[in-house]
C-alpha positions in Angstrom: -75.0 -6.0 -108.2 -76.4 -9.3 -109.1 -76.2 -11.1 -112.5 -80.0 -11.1 -112.6 -80.0 -7.3 -112.4 -77.3 -6.9 -115.0 -79.1 -9.3 -117.4 -82.3 -7.3 -116.9 -80.6 -4.0 -117.6 -78.9 -5.3 -120.7 -82.2 -6.6 -122.1 -83.9 -3.2 -121.5 -81.0 -1.2 -123.0 -80.8 -3.5 -126.1 -84.6 -3.6 -126.7 -85.2 0.0 -126.0 -88.6 -0.9 -124.4 -89.7 -2.2 -121.1 -92.4 -4.3 -122.6 -90.1 -5.8 -125.2 -87.5 -6.7 -122.6 -90.1 -8.3 -120.4 -91.2 -10.5 -123.3 -87.6 -11.4 -124.0 -86.9 -12.4 -120.4 -90.3 -14.0 -119.9 -91.0 -11.9 -116.8 -93.8 -9.4 -116.0 -93.2 -5.8 -116.8 -93.8 -4.6 -113.2 -91.2 -7.0 -111.9 -88.7 -5.9 -114.6 -89.3 -2.2 -113.8 -88.7 -2.9 -110.1 -85.4 -4.6 -110.8 -84.2 -1.7 -112.9 -85.3 0.8 -110.3 -83.5 -1.1 -107.6 -80.3 -1.2 -109.6 -80.5 2.6 -110.2 -81.1 3.2 -106.4 -78.2 0.9 -105.6 -75.8 2.7 -107.9 -77.2 6.2 -107.2 -77.3 6.8 -110.9 -79.9 7.4 -113.6 -79.4 4.6 -116.1 -82.4 4.9 -118.3 -84.6 7.8 -119.5 -88.2 6.7 -120.0 -90.1 8.4 -122.9 -93.4 8.0 -124.6 -91.8 5.7 -127.3 -89.7 3.6 -125.0 -86.5 4.0 -123.1 -83.0 5.3 -123.9 -79.7 4.8 -122.1 -78.0 7.7 -120.2 -74.3 8.2 -120.4 -73.9 6.3 -117.1 -76.1 3.6 -118.5 -74.0 3.2 -121.6 -70.9 2.7 -119.4 -72.7 0.1 -117.4 -74.0 -1.6 -120.5 -70.4 -2.3 -121.7 -69.4 -3.6 -118.3 -72.5 -5.7 -117.8 -72.0 -7.4 -121.2 -68.5 -8.2 -120.3 -69.5 -9.6 -116.9 -72.3 -11.8 -118.4 -70.0 -13.1 -121.1 -67.3 -14.0 -118.5 -69.9 -15.7 -116.3 -71.1 -17.8 -119.3 -67.6 -18.8 -120.1 -66.9 -19.8 -116.5 -70.0 -22.0 -116.5 -68.9 -23.7 -119.7 -65.4 -24.2 -118.5 -66.5 -25.8 -115.2 -69.2 -27.9 -116.8 -66.7 -30.1 -118.5 -65.3 -31.0 -115.1 -68.4 -32.8 -114.0 -68.2 -36.5 -113.8 -70.7 -37.3 -116.6 -71.1 -36.0 -120.1 -74.1 -34.1 -121.1 -76.9 -36.4 -122.1 -80.5 -36.3 -120.9 -81.8 -34.1 -118.1 -85.1 -35.3 -116.6 -86.9 -32.3 -115.2 -90.1 -32.1 -113.1 -92.2 -29.0 -113.1 -95.4 -28.2 -111.2 -98.8 -28.1 -112.9 -98.7 -24.3 -113.0 -95.2 -23.0 -113.4 -94.6 -19.7 -111.6 -94.5 -16.9 -114.2 -91.2 -15.6 -112.6 -89.7 -19.0 -113.2 -91.0 -19.6 -116.7 -88.3 -17.4 -118.4 -85.4 -18.6 -116.3 -86.3 -22.3 -116.9 -86.6 -21.8 -120.6 -83.3 -19.9 -120.6 -81.5 -22.6 -118.6 -82.7 -25.3 -120.9 -81.6 -23.4 -123.9 -78.2 -22.8 -122.4 -77.5 -26.5 -122.0 -76.9 -26.7 -125.8 -78.2 -29.1 -128.5 -76.2 -32.0 -127.1 -78.4 -32.2 -124.0 -81.9 -33.6 -124.3 -84.4 -32.3 -121.8 -87.4 -34.4 -120.8 -90.0 -32.3 -118.9 -92.7 -34.0 -116.8 -95.6 -32.1 -115.2 -96.0 -33.5 -111.7 -97.2 -32.5 -108.3 -94.5 -31.8 -105.6 -95.2 -35.2 -103.9 -94.9 -37.0 -107.3 -91.7 -35.2 -108.1 -90.2 -36.1 -104.7 -91.1 -39.7 -105.2 -89.6 -39.7 -108.7 -86.4 -38.0 -107.4 -86.0 -40.7 -104.7 -86.5 -43.4 -107.3 -84.0 -41.9 -109.7 -86.6 -41.2 -112.3 -86.0 -37.4 -112.2 -82.7 -35.5 -112.1 -84.1 -32.2 -110.9 -87.5 -30.8 -109.9 -89.3 -27.6 -109.1 -91.2 -28.3 -105.8 -93.6 -26.3 -103.7 -92.0 -27.6 -100.5 -88.4 -28.3 -99.4 -87.8 -31.9 -98.7 -86.3 -32.8 -95.3 -83.3 -34.9 -94.6 -79.8 -34.8 -96.0 -80.5 -36.8 -99.2 -81.4 -33.7 -101.3 -79.9 -30.3 -102.1 -82.5 -27.5 -102.6 -82.4 -23.9 -103.4 -85.2 -21.4 -103.0 -85.7 -19.6 -106.3 -89.0 -17.7 -106.1 -91.6 -16.5 -103.6 -95.1 -15.5 -104.8 -97.4 -13.4 -102.8 -100.8 -15.0 -103.4 -103.8 -12.9 -104.0 -107.5 -13.9 -104.5 -109.6 -14.4 -107.6 -113.2 -13.3 -107.0 -116.3 -12.4 -109.1 -115.9 -8.7 -110.0 -118.9 -7.6 -108.0 -117.8 -9.5 -105.0 -114.2 -8.1 -105.2 -115.5 -4.6 -105.4 -117.7 -5.2 -102.3 -114.8 -6.6 -100.2 -111.9 -4.5 -101.5 -110.4 -1.9 -99.1 -107.0 -0.2 -98.5 -104.3 -2.6 -99.5 -106.6 -5.2 -101.1 -109.0 -7.7 -99.5 -108.7 -9.0 -95.9 -108.5 -12.8 -95.8 -111.1 -13.0 -93.0 -113.6 -11.1 -95.3 -113.8 -14.3 -97.4 -115.4 -16.2 -94.5 -118.5 -18.1 -95.9 -117.0 -18.4 -99.4 -115.8 -21.7 -100.6 -112.1 -22.1 -101.2 -111.2 -23.8 -104.5 -108.2 -25.6 -103.3 -105.9 -28.5 -104.4 -105.5 -32.0 -103.2 -103.4 -32.4 -100.0 -101.6 -35.3 -101.6 -100.1 -33.0 -104.2 -98.0 -31.1 -101.7 -98.8 -32.0 -98.1 -96.6 -29.4 -96.3 -97.8 -26.5 -98.5 -101.4 -27.6 -98.2 -101.1 -27.8 -94.4 -99.6 -24.3 -94.4 -102.4 -22.8 -96.5 -105.2 -24.5 -94.6 -103.7 -23.5 -91.2 -103.6 -19.8 -92.3 -107.2 -20.0 -93.7 -108.5 -21.5 -90.4 -106.6 -18.8 -88.4 -108.6 -16.2 -90.3 -112.0 -17.9 -89.7 -112.3 -19.8 -93.0 -113.3 -23.4 -93.6 -110.8 -25.0 -96.1 -113.3 -27.8 -96.9 -112.3 -31.3 -98.0 -108.7 -32.0 -98.7 -109.4 -34.0 -101.9 -111.4 -31.9 -104.3 -112.9 -33.7 -107.4 -110.6 -33.9 -110.3 -112.9 -31.8 -112.5 -112.7 -28.9 -110.0 -109.0 -28.5 -110.6 -109.4 -27.5 -114.2 -108.8 -23.7 -114.6 -112.0 -23.3 -116.6 -114.1 -25.0 -114.0 -112.5 -23.0 -111.2 -113.1 -19.7 -112.9 -116.7 -20.7 -113.6 -117.1 -21.4 -109.8 -115.5 -18.1 -109.0 -117.9 -16.2 -111.3 -120.9 -17.4 -109.2 -119.7 -15.2 -106.4 -119.8 -18.0 -103.9 -116.2 -19.3 -104.2 -112.7 -17.9 -104.4 -109.3 -19.2 -105.6 -105.8 -18.2 -104.6 -103.4 -17.1 -107.4 -100.2 -15.1 -107.8 -100.5 -11.7 -109.6 -98.9 -13.2 -112.7 -101.2 -16.1 -113.1 -100.6 -17.9 -116.4 -104.3 -18.4 -117.2 -106.3 -15.8 -118.9 -108.7 -14.1 -116.4 -112.2 -13.3 -117.9 -113.7 -9.8 -117.4 -116.2 -11.2 -114.9 -113.3 -12.2 -112.5 -110.9 -9.9 -110.7 -107.6 -10.6 -109.0 -106.9 -8.7 -105.8 -104.0 -8.7 -103.3 -104.6 -9.9 -99.8 -104.0 -7.4 -97.0 -100.7 -8.2 -95.3 -99.7 -10.9 -97.8 -100.6 -13.8 -95.4 -100.0 -16.5 -98.1 -96.6 -16.8 -99.8 -96.0 -19.7 -102.1 -92.4 -20.8 -102.5 -90.7 -22.9 -105.2 -87.4 -24.7 -104.7 -85.1 -26.3 -107.2 -84.4 -29.8 -105.7 -82.0 -32.6 -106.7 -80.3 -35.6 -105.1 -77.3 -34.5 -103.1 -75.0 -37.2 -104.4 -75.9 -36.9 -108.1 -73.3 -35.2 -110.4 -73.8 -34.5 -114.1 -72.9 -31.8 -116.5 -76.5 -31.2 -117.5 -77.7 -31.0 -113.9 -74.8 -28.6 -113.0 -75.5 -26.4 -115.9 -79.2 -26.2 -115.2 -78.9 -25.6 -111.5 -76.1 -23.0 -111.8 -78.3 -20.7 -113.8 -80.7 -20.3 -110.9 -78.0 -18.5 -108.8 -78.9 -15.5 -110.9 -82.4 -15.4 -109.3 -83.2 -13.5 -106.2 -84.4 -16.0 -103.5 -86.5 -13.2 -102.0 -88.1 -12.1 -105.3 -91.8 -11.4 -105.0 -94.1 -12.6 -107.8 
């Protein structure tokens, strides 16, 4: 059992509702249900009974609830004990995040920041992966959430989430192309991809465009106009039926009724996010922030 699974189970048991627990943990309800189901299969026990009004804990679930609370409390105490042994006192943590923070990271990031305590000030900057890497190298950031893992030995990195990207299309176009398992990537040939500047994340951009080309699609220019990057503009372009955008199932933007999200057959595009920090940097705030991400499943699917 992982701490992430125990934390999820405790939240569901205490809230008595899958939806309420999902809001508490800042994760999607399907992802939460999958985690609970995986825990039940791992233990071979029924932990929760789902009803029309919510969920209630079984006898086995009540036993696990007590044990899980104790484990989580001990884990928190261990982190607090070890944090005081870092070489620097808590102060300011300078954090870089991508323009669109993955939904499955939103909750953990908020939770990690809150766990640092009032004595730690957190400065959050929205930057592309390339800009975050430059800021980390210059000592202007302490930690970042990057779309690509930096090379060399100067940085430590940990993969924290994988998102299977789907496609945003006009509703009529999506209905036309949809088949078993979703939409085939090659079926989008002739439609314009609403991409992102290569300069934002060169390695990730090259991976996406290589996959698009291998399926017969033309990625177009590698430096779209700034206005085309706005979510409202992108959705307006998608509604014309002549363009498509790539997005995870838990996209943070509200999708209008005229646009539909569909999975891609075979999941050819998987976006990864790493927590990255300089290998030789030690601080209490950094240690506390990074330690919390060990609770996440590196193979979690968004």
